[in-house]
Backbone as CSV, one residue per row, in Angstrom:
resi,resn,N_x,N_y,N_z,CA_x,CA_y,CA_z,C_x,C_y,C_z
1,MET,-12.340,-201.898,-101.816,-12.551,-202.225,-100.460,-11.723,-201.295,-99.583
2,ALA,-12.340,-200.788,-98.627,-11.697,-199.846,-97.731,-10.945,-200.603,-96.647
3,LYS,-9.749,-200.116,-96.389,-8.930,-200.750,-95.356,-9.333,-200.216,-94.004
4,LYS,-9.269,-201.095,-93.052,-9.550,-200.669,-91.690,-8.314,-199.995,-91.120
5,GLN,-8.548,-198.890,-90.553,-7.426,-198.211,-89.895,-7.447,-198.584,-88.429
6,SER,-6.362,-199.170,-88.022,-6.300,-199.553,-86.611,-5.532,-198.478,-85.858
7,LYS,-6.122,-198.084,-84.783,-5.473,-197.075,-83.961,-4.691,-197.773,-82.875
8,LYS,-3.411,-197.568,-82.945,-2.571,-198.121,-81.892,-2.416,-197.071,-80.818
9,LYS,-2.469,-197.510,-79.605,-2.250,-196.588,-78.504,-0.754,-196.339,-78.367
10,ALA,-0.416,-195.088,-78.129,1.002,-194.738,-77.947,1.459,-195.249,-76.581
11,SER,2.688,-195.680,-76.566,3.238,-196.192,-75.308,3.450,-195.038,-74.334
12,PRO,3.481,-195.315,-73.048,3.694,-194.246,-72.063,5.005,-193.486,-72.300
13,ARG,6.003,-194.174,-72.793,7.292,-193.521,-73.053,7.140,-192.484,-74.168
14,LYS,6.433,-192.851,-75.225,6.240,-191.921,-76.339,5.393,-190.730,-75.913
15,LYS,4.401,-190.979,-75.052,3.568,-189.889,-74.566,4.411,-188.897,-73.761
16,ALA,5.305,-189.413,-72.943,6.153,-188.541,-72.122,7.077,-187.708,-73.001
17,LYS,7.622,-188.316,-74.047,8.489,-187.585,-74.972,7.718,-186.484,-75.683
18,ALA,6.503,-186.785,-76.093,5.685,-185.787,-76.788,5.351,-184.623,-75.861
19,ARG,5.022,-184.920,-74.613,4.748,-183.853,-73.650,5.987,-182.997,-73.416
20,ALA,7.151,-183.644,-73.344,8.393,-182.910,-73.096,8.704,-181.967,-74.257
21,ARG,8.411,-182.418,-75.480,8.657,-181.562,-76.642,7.701,-180.382,-76.669
22,ALA,6.483,-180.606,-76.274,5.473,-179.558,-76.336,5.621,-178.555,-75.194
23,ALA,6.081,-178.985,-74.034,6.179,-178.102,-72.865,7.356,-177.147,-73.039
24,PRO,7.179,-175.907,-72.569,8.307,-174.967,-72.647,9.427,-175.436,-71.717
25,LYS,10.640,-175.273,-72.199,11.792,-175.739,-71.423,12.082,-174.759,-70.301
26,LYS,12.319,-175.330,-69.141,12.665,-174.520,-67.983,14.173,-174.462,-67.872
27,LYS,14.650,-173.322,-67.464,16.090,-173.178,-67.260,16.475,-173.865,-65.963
28,ALA,17.567,-174.546,-66.011,18.052,-175.210,-64.808,18.505,-174.158,-63.810
29,LYS,18.150,-174.384,-62.579,18.558,-173.442,-61.542,20.020,-173.662,-61.223
30,THR,20.754,-172.601,-61.215,22.151,-172.683,-60.826,22.327,-171.899,-59.547
31,SER,22.866,-172.563,-58.589,23.102,-171.865,-57.323,24.515,-171.320,-57.360
32,ARG,24.611,-170.051,-57.473,25.924,-169.411,-57.502,26.169,-168.762,-56.149
33,LYS,27.127,-169.305,-55.483,27.507,-168.705,-54.214,28.449,-167.552,-54.507
34,LYS,28.284,-166.530,-53.754,29.166,-165.391,-53.933,30.541,-165.754,-53.393
35,LEU,31.528,-165.652,-54.246,32.887,-165.963,-53.821,33.457,-164.804,-53.026
36,ARG,34.117,-165.142,-51.969,34.737,-164.108,-51.158,36.052,-163.681,-51.785
37,THR,36.308,-162.435,-51.736,37.563,-161.929,-52.274,38.380,-161.349,-51.139
38,TRP,39.678,-161.179,-51.414,40.552,-160.618,-50.400,40.132,-159.202,-50.032
39,SER,39.533,-158.493,-50.980,39.155,-157.122,-50.673,38.085,-157.062,-49.590
40,GLU,37.247,-158.104,-49.488,36.224,-158.131,-48.453,36.828,-158.377,-47.074
41,HIS,37.886,-159.159,-47.019,38.476,-159.536,-45.747,39.747,-158.762,-45.436
42,GLY,40.258,-158.092,-46.413,41.516,-157.388,-46.221,42.682,-158.343,-46.461
43,PRO,43.873,-157.821,-46.575,45.030,-158.681,-46.829,45.385,-159.499,-45.592
44,ARG,46.122,-160.574,-45.819,46.596,-161.379,-44.687,47.444,-160.495,-43.792
45,PRO,47.330,-160.639,-42.506,48.113,-159.783,-41.613,49.615,-160.053,-41.684
46,ASP,50.001,-161.261,-42.113,51.430,-161.571,-42.169,52.032,-161.372,-43.560
47,TYR,51.225,-160.976,-44.543,51.718,-160.834,-45.911,52.817,-159.778,-45.987
48,GLY,53.972,-160.180,-46.513,55.074,-159.248,-46.711,55.918,-158.992,-45.477
49,THR,55.620,-159.648,-44.371,56.391,-159.425,-43.147,57.708,-160.199,-43.197
50,PRO,58.673,-159.826,-42.370,59.933,-160.571,-42.322,59.703,-162.025,-41.879
51,THR,60.609,-162.894,-42.252,60.422,-164.322,-42.020,60.896,-164.793,-40.645
52,ASP,61.536,-163.937,-39.890,62.097,-164.358,-38.606,61.043,-164.940,-37.666
53,ALA,59.880,-164.342,-37.621,58.822,-164.825,-36.728,58.378,-166.231,-37.115
54,TYR,58.370,-166.528,-38.408,57.989,-167.869,-38.866,58.952,-168.910,-38.311
55,PHE,60.229,-168.636,-38.442,61.231,-169.612,-37.987,61.285,-169.693,-36.462
56,ASP,61.045,-168.588,-35.785,61.037,-168.599,-34.320,59.868,-169.394,-33.758
57,ALA,58.774,-169.480,-34.498,57.568,-170.152,-34.020,57.602,-171.673,-34.194
58,ILE,58.642,-172.221,-34.811,58.719,-173.669,-35.033,59.056,-174.350,-33.711
59,ASP,58.210,-175.296,-33.297,58.363,-175.945,-31.993,59.529,-176.930,-31.938
60,ASP,59.602,-177.826,-32.899,60.626,-178.875,-32.887,61.996,-178.263,-33.208
61,ALA,62.941,-178.395,-32.297,64.253,-177.759,-32.449,65.013,-178.304,-33.656
62,GLN,64.925,-179.621,-33.900,65.656,-180.200,-35.038,65.081,-179.723,-36.363
63,VAL,63.766,-179.675,-36.463,63.125,-179.209,-37.695,63.418,-177.721,-37.880
64,ARG,63.398,-176.946,-36.777,63.719,-175.517,-36.858,65.142,-175.323,-37.374
65,ASP,66.085,-176.098,-36.855,67.470,-175.983,-37.313,67.591,-176.308,-38.799
66,ALA,66.867,-177.333,-39.256,66.892,-177.690,-40.681,66.306,-176.562,-41.525
67,ALA,65.210,-175.967,-41.066,64.573,-174.869,-41.813,65.467,-173.640,-41.855
68,VAL,66.104,-173.312,-40.728,67.010,-172.159,-40.686,68.216,-172.411,-41.592
69,GLU,68.683,-173.655,-41.625,69.796,-174.000,-42.511,69.401,-173.815,-43.974
70,LEU,68.170,-174.203,-44.320,67.681,-173.982,-45.687,67.599,-172.492,-46.001
71,ARG,67.123,-171.707,-45.040,67.049,-170.255,-45.237,68.444,-169.679,-45.479
72,ASP,69.423,-170.118,-44.701,70.788,-169.629,-44.874,71.360,-170.025,-46.235
73,LEU,71.020,-171.235,-46.696,71.479,-171.666,-48.027,70.897,-170.769,-49.125
74,VAL,69.620,-170.452,-49.016,68.982,-169.600,-50.029,69.601,-168.208,-49.988
75,ARG,69.790,-167.681,-48.786,70.393,-166.353,-48.672,71.801,-166.323,-49.251
76,GLY,72.550,-167.403,-49.070,73.916,-167.449,-49.592,73.974,-167.658,-51.095
77,ALA,73.100,-168.521,-51.617,73.137,-168.842,-53.046,72.413,-167.810,-53.905
78,ALA,71.478,-167.086,-53.318,70.726,-166.071,-54.066,70.662,-164.792,-53.239
79,PRO,71.796,-164.085,-53.102,71.811,-162.910,-52.225,70.920,-161.760,-52.697
80,LYS,70.595,-161.703,-53.987,69.750,-160.615,-54.492,68.255,-160.926,-54.378
81,ALA,67.919,-162.128,-53.957,66.510,-162.511,-53.839,65.872,-161.814,-52.642
82,THR,64.620,-161.428,-52.806,63.881,-160.814,-51.696,63.165,-161.907,-50.925
83,GLU,63.063,-161.704,-49.629,62.521,-162.714,-48.728,61.359,-162.113,-47.948
84,CYS,60.196,-162.772,-47.986,59.053,-162.297,-47.207,58.060,-163.433,-47.022
85,ILE,57.037,-163.174,-46.242,55.983,-164.163,-46.007,54.890,-163.970,-47.047
86,LYS,54.545,-165.069,-47.722,53.401,-165.122,-48.633,52.707,-166.442,-48.367
87,TRP,51.398,-166.443,-48.387,50.615,-167.647,-48.121,50.969,-168.267,-46.768
88,GLY,51.487,-167.458,-45.851,51.820,-167.938,-44.527,53.157,-168.654,-44.426
89,ILE,53.959,-168.647,-45.503,55.258,-169.316,-45.500,56.327,-168.371,-46.048
90,PRO,57.604,-168.605,-45.716,58.676,-167.780,-46.274,58.878,-168.085,-47.761
91,VAL,58.912,-167.031,-48.562,59.064,-167.158,-50.013,60.191,-166.231,-50.462
92,TRP,61.007,-166.701,-51.411,62.068,-165.881,-52.000,61.720,-165.639,-53.451
93,GLU,61.910,-164.379,-53.874,61.650,-163.998,-55.257,62.894,-163.353,-55.848
94,HIS,63.164,-163.706,-57.076,64.229,-163.065,-57.846,63.791,-163.109,-59.297
95,ARG,63.281,-161.995,-59.787,62.737,-161.919,-61.149,61.658,-162.984,-61.350
96,GLY,60.832,-163.122,-60.352,59.776,-164.132,-60.351,59.909,-165.003,-59.110
97,MET,58.974,-165.919,-58.947,58.985,-166.805,-57.792,60.195,-167.737,-57.878
98,LEU,60.966,-167.784,-56.823,62.172,-168.603,-56.802,61.945,-169.878,-56.004
99,CYS,61.745,-169.741,-54.682,61.549,-170.915,-53.838,60.854,-170.519,-52.545
100,ALA,60.481,-171.530,-51.784,59.849,-171.323,-50.480,60.345,-172.411,-49.538
101,VAL,60.320,-172.112,-48.254,60.667,-173.103,-47.241,59.426,-173.337,-46.398
102,THR,59.036,-174.598,-46.277,57.888,-174.951,-45.448,58.327,-175.944,-44.388
103,VAL,57.585,-175.981,-43.312,57.907,-176.866,-42.200,56.742,-177.805,-41.960
104,HIS,57.067,-179.068,-41.781,56.067,-180.091,-41.496,56.445,-180.782,-40.199
105,LYS,55.683,-181.753,-39.798,55.887,-182.370,-38.488,57.290,-182.947,-38.321
106,ALA,57.790,-183.653,-39.334,59.061,-184.355,-39.183,60.160,-183.865,-40.121
107,TYR,59.885,-182.849,-40.915,60.893,-182.392,-41.874,60.653,-180.950,-42.284
108,ALA,61.688,-180.365,-42.861,61.587,-179.055,-43.507,61.704,-179.305,-45.007
109,ARG,61.100,-178.436,-45.794,61.079,-178.663,-47.239,61.369,-177.362,-47.960
110,ILE,62.218,-177.435,-48.985,62.431,-176.299,-49.872,61.733,-176.630,-51.184
111,GLN,60.902,-175.703,-51.631,60.104,-175.913,-52.831,60.545,-174.936,-53.906
112,PHE,60.795,-175.463,-55.095,61.159,-174.644,-56.247,59.924,-174.488,-57.117
113,PHE,59.620,-173.254,-57.485,58.402,-172.981,-58.226,58.562,-173.320,-59.714
114,ASP,58.503,-172.352,-60.596,58.483,-172.610,-62.040,59.711,-173.354,-62.552
115,ALA,60.836,-173.182,-61.899,62.077,-173.804,-62.369,62.172,-175.273,-61.980
116,GLY,61.307,-175.761,-61.126,61.435,-177.092,-60.535,61.715,-178.222,-61.505
117,THR,60.974,-178.294,-62.598,61.152,-179.392,-63.541,62.354,-179.172,-64.455
118,SER,62.900,-177.983,-64.491,64.030,-177.674,-65.372,65.385,-177.835,-64.683
119,LEU,65.386,-178.138,-63.393,66.647,-178.208,-62.656,67.372,-179.526,-62.918
120,ASP,68.691,-179.421,-63.077,69.536,-180.602,-63.239,69.817,-181.140,-61.838
121,ASP,69.435,-182.373,-61.578,69.519,-182.943,-60.231,70.270,-184.276,-60.245
122,PRO,71.614,-184.237,-60.307,72.363,-185.498,-60.370,72.251,-186.332,-59.086
123,LYS,72.014,-185.708,-57.944,71.882,-186.449,-56.675,70.469,-186.985,-56.461
124,GLN,69.564,-186.645,-57.362,68.161,-187.072,-57.322,67.495,-186.725,-55.986
125,LEU,67.624,-185.473,-55.603,67.014,-184.982,-54.371,65.582,-184.519,-54.591
126,LEU,65.293,-184.043,-55.797,63.984,-183.439,-56.068,62.875,-184.485,-56.072
127,GLU,61.753,-184.101,-55.472,60.565,-184.946,-55.438,59.396,-184.156,-55.997
128,GLY,58.315,-184.856,-56.339,57.103,-184.192,-56.791,56.758,-184.560,-58.214
129,THR,55.486,-184.389,-58.557,55.004,-184.769,-59.882,54.203,-183.662,-60.554
130,GLY,54.244,-182.461,-60.021,53.467,-181.359,-60.598,54.003,-180.924,-61.951
131,LYS,53.305,-179.985,-62.587,53.710,-179.502,-63.906,55.025,-178.746,-63.858
132,ALA,55.276,-177.982,-62.794,56.485,-177.165,-62.742,57.224,-177.290,-61.412
133,CYS,56.513,-177.445,-60.333,57.132,-177.400,-58.995,57.801,-178.725,-58.622
134,ARG,58.883,-178.588,-57.878,59.571,-179.737,-57.269,60.040,-179.299,-55.893
135,HIS,60.292,-180.268,-55.010,60.729,-179.934,-53.665,61.760,-180.943,-53.165
136,VAL,62.487,-180.524,-52.137,63.465,-181.382,-51.474,63.103,-181.394,-49.989
137,LYS,62.945,-182.597,-49.443,62.643,-182.737,-48.024,63.942,-182.956,-47.263
138,VAL,64.097,-182.229,-46.168,65.261,-182.394,-45.295,64.734,-182.925,-43.968
139,ARG,65.072,-184.178,-43.688,64.585,-184.843,-42.476,65.706,-184.902,-41.443
140,PRO,65.570,-184.132,-40.358,66.603,-184.199,-39.334,66.552,-185.560,-38.642
141,PRO,67.621,-186.086,-38.148,68.954,-185.523,-37.985,69.877,-185.771,-39.176
142,VAL,69.341,-186.201,-40.331,70.166,-186.425,-41.511,70.783,-185.098,-41.947
143,ARG,72.033,-185.130,-42.333,72.723,-183.902,-42.746,72.139,-183.359,-44.034
144,THR,72.069,-182.054,-44.111,71.556,-181.375,-45.300,72.614,-181.420,-46.399
145,PRO,72.242,-181.849,-47.612,73.197,-181.858,-48.734,73.414,-180.434,-49.255
146,LYS,74.267,-179.684,-48.580,74.407,-178.244,-48.842,74.857,-177.929,-50.259
147,THR,75.900,-178.593,-50.753,76.414,-178.241,-52.085,75.379,-178.529,-53.167
148,ALA,74.666,-179.631,-53.044,73.647,-179.965,-54.043,72.496,-178.963,-54.001
149,LEU,72.089,-178.565,-52.800,71.003,-177.595,-52.686,71.415,-176.218,-53.192
150,LYS,72.661,-175.811,-52.901,73.140,-174.528,-53.441,73.106,-174.549,-54.960
151,SER,73.515,-175.672,-55.522,73.490,-175.802,-56.981,72.067,-175.663,-57.516
152,LEU,71.102,-176.304,-56.869,69.710,-176.212,-57.313,69.184,-174.774,-57.210
153,ILE,69.541,-174.090,-56.126,69.084,-172.698,-55.947,69.680,-171.804,-57.025
154,ARG,70.962,-171.967,-57.294,71.603,-171.156,-58.346,71.003,-171.439,-59.717
155,GLN,70.692,-172.693,-59.985,70.041,-173.030,-61.254,68.671,-172.360,-61.357
156,ALA,67.933,-172.322,-60.249,66.617,-171.676,-60.252,66.757,-170.180,-60.528
157,VAL,67.799,-169.547,-59.965,68.049,-168.124,-60.231,68.340,-167.932,-61.721
158,ARG,69.202,-168.786,-62.286,69.519,-168.697,-63.723,68.265,-168.898,-64.575
159,PHE,67.430,-169.838,-64.182,66.188,-170.095,-64.907,65.320,-168.831,-64.929
160,ASN,65.165,-168.183,-63.767,64.350,-166.960,-63.709,64.978,-165.832,-64.523
161,ASN,66.304,-165.717,-64.513,66.973,-164.691,-65.316,66.709,-164.920,-66.801
162,GLU,66.826,-166.172,-67.243,66.593,-166.488,-68.657,65.125,-166.304,-69.021
163,ALA,64.233,-166.675,-68.130,62.803,-166.523,-68.405,62.444,-165.052,-68.549
164,GLU,63.065,-164.195,-67.739,62.781,-162.763,-67.834,63.297,-162.216,-69.164
165,ARG,64.473,-162.661,-69.592,65.003,-162.207,-70.882,64.070,-162.611,-72.007
166,CYS,63.532,-163.833,-71.949,62.598,-164.284,-72.983,61.333,-163.436,-72.967
167,ASP,60.846,-163.090,-71.767,59.660,-162.237,-71.665,59.930,-160.859,-72.247
168,ASP,61.127,-160.302,-71.982,61.469,-158.983,-72.518,61.485,-159.005,-74.042
169,ARG,62.005,-160.070,-74.625,62.062,-160.168,-76.098,60.672,-160.256,-76.698
170,SER,59.784,-160.984,-76.038,58.443,-161.160,-76.601,57.611,-159.888,-76.489
171,ARG,57.959,-158.992,-75.609,57.211,-157.735,-75.451,57.572,-156.714,-76.499
172,ARG,58.722,-156.885,-77.148,59.177,-155.891,-78.138,58.447,-155.984,-79.426
């Protein structure tokens, strides 16, 4: 006895899957915007300029005094560091990025770059949660903790000196 073959209709979902397998795959369109580079616009006009104009342009006298005090601390604790404008802010370098001073509405801030997380901070002045950077906010009229900040700046200089020695050894 011959069995009856029943033809089941394929569900719409199965039909769609079969069509998708049979149809050639189209590449997804990617919209790539052309990224602008500095070479198209030229360098920042303030890049590498002296920092005096930055500090002179600060409107709030108390914040300006705090920022100038931070600049004087960096100059005193790291006399061999070079000082110039980068990214629109004063930056000090000594065998690598050392620190920067930024000004905000109610405070001035000194930011330590790569050495930030390695600094010994018994007064617990350092703030921030980044991988390497830390900063200290100076809010006028509160007095600036000069000795603690000098210590942090000197530690950052030592960190950069040691990091450079390690880099020199790895290049040999």
